[in-house]
C-alpha positions, 0 to 999 in steps of 0.5 A: 375565725374572725369571732375568735381572733379578730378581723385581721386574722380572718384577712390574713386567713383568706389572703393565703387562699388567694396566694395559693397556699390554702391553710386547710382544704375540707370535704363535704360532710359524709354519713359514718364511713361512706364517701361520694360514689365517683362519677364514671363514664358508662360503657357504650352500648353496642347496637350490634350486641344481643338485647340481653347484653344491652339490657343488662348494661343499661340496668347497670347504668341506672344503678350507678346513677342512683349510687350516692355514697359507697363505703370506704372500701369500695371507694378505695376499689373504685379510685384503683381501677375506675370500675363500679361494677362491685359496688352496685350491691351497695344499698342505702348510702349510709342514711339509715336514721329516719324521722318525720318533720312538720313544716309549714307553708308560707303565702308568697304574697303575705309571707305569713303562714296564715290562721291554720298554719298550713302545716305538712309532714316529710321524711327526713333521712340523716346520719348521726355521725359525720365525717369530714375530711381535711388537708391541713398546713402544718402551722394551722392544726392548732388553729383548726382545733380552736375553730372546731371547738367554737363550732360545738358551742355555737353550731354550723350551717343553715337552720342551725337556730332550728337545732339543725347545725348543733354538734355534740362533739368533734374528733380530729383524728390522723388519716392515713390516706386513700388508696390511690394507684401510682397510675392515676390519671385524674381525681375525684373531688370530695367537696363541692367546688367552683373550678378556676380557670386553669383547671381541667375540664374533660371528666364526668360531673354533676352540678347543683345551684347554691342559694347561700345567705349570710349568717350572724349579724348580717342575717339581719342586714337588708341584703341577706341573700348571696347571688345563686352560685353554680358549683360541681358536686362532690364525686365529680371526676376530672382527667389530669395527668398530675393531680394538684393539691387543690382545684377551685377557688374562692368566689367573691362579689356574690353580695353587692352590699357586702363586698368582702364576702367570700364563698369557699369554692375549692376541691379536696381531690383524691387521685384516681384511675379513671377509664381510658379516653375514647379517641374522637 
């Protein structure tokens, strides 16, 4: 935003988030037509049930925990019913491409690789096509197109200087929405987010710690690293009788040397039907 339209445009852009009218909400990037598997609380195991039945329930629970992504058709069924049983046969998660990559190990005392380089190999799994969902204000669509076009020239994300963030092309398409039911009693987030003080807290979630760092010209500054940030990951679900347009917030104060730094931490929610809460 700053490189295309200037510092004032960036300030005005961030102000809209602070005022509760975000111009654009974006999801994580997902492989092809896959989406994050919603986190649904497993069924309680009846200790009096036959052992075979208990074993089947435990096996089903383990399979659910391993599901990272499910096809969009299965996703629509899950958000309509809150039941993952028919999605358990899905495997692969859309990350079908694999390659072997070499990296080197750094000596933590010298911050160098040493004479031999200390190379090691590991497998990378990736999707050649990435889908990002966005909810865009009408007056921001044109600006978003320009920003996306800019990314195709400069790349995006960490290690873009090594080719990881290169974008061949971007297609911005109208999306008709998901099959959220009228009886929705919660939501699933399509993006990692940092909850705001007024956001719901009853649900099922997983967490991650983001170790961010500054980019572009600030990557060469004396204070390049952001403070570690705890985030709820895409696929987390929460109960809310009326799903709001967004949850989460911008996070500031992550770099004491650059007080103007803001980290995106908003959720793009999809209304869904969650299992009824058990009485306490």
